[in-house]
VEXDREN-2710 file (C-alpha; in Angstrom, 1 decimal):
% VEXDREN-2710
k/r/px/py/pz
1/MET/-6.5/-10.2/28.1
2/ALA/-7.1/-12.8/25.5
3/GLY/-7.8/-11.4/22.1
4/MET/-6.1/-8.0/22.6
5/PHE/-3.8/-7.0/19.7
6/MET/-0.9/-4.5/19.6
7/THR/0.9/-2.8/16.7
8/MET/4.4/-1.4/17.0
9/SER/6.1/0.8/14.4
10/ARG/9.5/2.4/14.6
11/CYS/11.5/4.8/12.4
12/HIS/14.7/6.8/12.4
13/VAL/14.0/10.5/12.2
14/LYS/16.4/12.6/10.1
15/ALA/18.8/14.9/12.1
16/GLY/17.1/18.3/12.3
17/SER/13.6/16.9/11.7
18/GLU/12.8/15.7/15.3
19/LYS/10.6/18.6/16.2
20/GLU/8.7/18.4/13.0
21/ALA/8.2/14.7/13.2
22/ARG/7.1/14.9/16.9
23/ALA/4.6/17.7/16.0
24/LEU/3.2/15.7/13.1
25/LEU/2.7/12.5/15.2
26/GLU/1.1/14.5/18.0
27/ASP/-1.1/16.4/15.6
28/GLN/-2.2/13.3/13.8
29/LEU/-2.6/11.0/16.8
30/LEU/-4.0/13.2/19.6
31/PRO/-7.5/14.4/19.3
32/GLY/-6.5/17.8/20.7
33/ASP/-9.8/18.3/22.7
34/GLY/-8.7/16.5/25.9
35/SER/-10.4/13.3/24.8
36/LYS/-8.6/10.0/24.3
37/PRO/-8.0/8.6/20.8
38/GLY/-10.1/5.5/21.8
39/ASP/-13.1/7.8/22.3
40/HIS/-13.0/8.4/18.5
41/VAL/-11.9/5.1/17.2
42/ASP/-13.9/2.0/17.9
43/GLY/-11.8/-0.7/19.4
44/LEU/-8.8/1.3/20.1
45/ILE/-7.7/1.1/23.7
46/GLY/-4.8/3.5/23.4
47/PHE/-1.4/4.3/21.8
48/GLY/1.9/5.6/22.9
49/LEU/4.6/7.7/21.3
50/MET/8.1/6.7/22.4
51/LYS/11.6/7.9/21.8
52/SER/14.6/5.6/22.3
53/LYS/16.7/5.9/25.3
54/THR/19.9/5.1/23.4
55/ASP/19.1/6.5/19.9
56/PRO/17.5/10.0/19.9
57/SER/16.7/9.6/16.2
58/MET/14.5/6.5/16.8
59/TYR/10.8/7.0/17.5
60/GLY/8.3/4.3/18.1
61/ILE/4.5/4.2/18.1
62/VAL/2.4/1.5/19.8
63/SER/-1.3/1.0/19.5
64/VAL/-3.3/-1.4/21.6
65/TRP/-6.7/-2.8/20.3
66/GLU/-9.5/-4.7/21.8
67/SER/-8.8/-7.4/19.1
68/GLU/-7.2/-7.9/15.7
69/ALA/-10.7/-7.6/14.2
70/ALA/-11.1/-4.1/15.7
71/LEU/-7.8/-3.0/13.9
72/GLU/-8.9/-4.7/10.7
73/LYS/-12.3/-2.9/10.8
74/MET/-10.7/0.4/11.3
75/GLY/-8.3/-0.5/8.4
76/ALA/-11.2/-1.2/6.1
77/ASN/-12.1/2.5/6.1
78/PRO/-10.5/3.9/3.0
79/ALA/-9.5/7.1/4.9
80/ALA/-7.7/5.1/7.5
81/LYS/-5.8/2.7/5.1
82/ASP/-2.7/4.9/5.2
83/GLY/-3.2/6.6/8.5
84/GLY/-4.8/9.6/6.7
85/GLY/-1.5/10.2/4.9
86/LEU/0.4/10.0/8.1
87/VAL/2.8/7.3/6.9
88/GLN/3.8/9.2/3.7
89/LYS/4.2/12.5/5.6
90/LEU/6.3/10.9/8.3
91/GLN/8.4/8.9/5.8
92/LYS/9.6/12.2/4.3
93/LEU/11.2/13.1/7.7
94/CYS/12.8/9.6/8.2
95/ASP/16.0/7.9/7.2
96/GLY/15.1/4.4/5.9
97/ASP/11.7/2.7/6.1
98/ILE/9.1/2.8/8.8
99/LYS/9.0/-0.7/10.2
100/GLY/5.8/-2.1/11.8
101/GLU/4.7/-5.4/13.2
102/GLY/1.5/-6.7/14.8
103/PHE/1.5/-8.8/18.0
104/TYR/-1.1/-10.9/19.9
105/ILE/-1.0/-10.0/23.6
106/GLU/-0.7/-13.3/25.4
107/SER/-0.5/-11.9/28.9
108/LEU/0.2/-8.7/30.9
END
């Protein structure tokens, strides 16, 4: 598993905006044709959309990449720098900032 890289982002969705936020995330992150996101993005192994067990307003997004270089290569695409506008659209539905972090996967 050496070299794999993971990103984790989280946000608090405003009360009443939960369905809209989930629909936005699913629309932007899922290909919609039965394929996997990794079939369309080189180096992407997969991602997960999560909702907190204890805080129903908190959502998380995790992406797993073959390497940090694969994530950086995707990020070099001007259309991908801001997630195709996803971050700005999601931010409007959130209280506070969207917080993210990158992690090297040391073992599984």
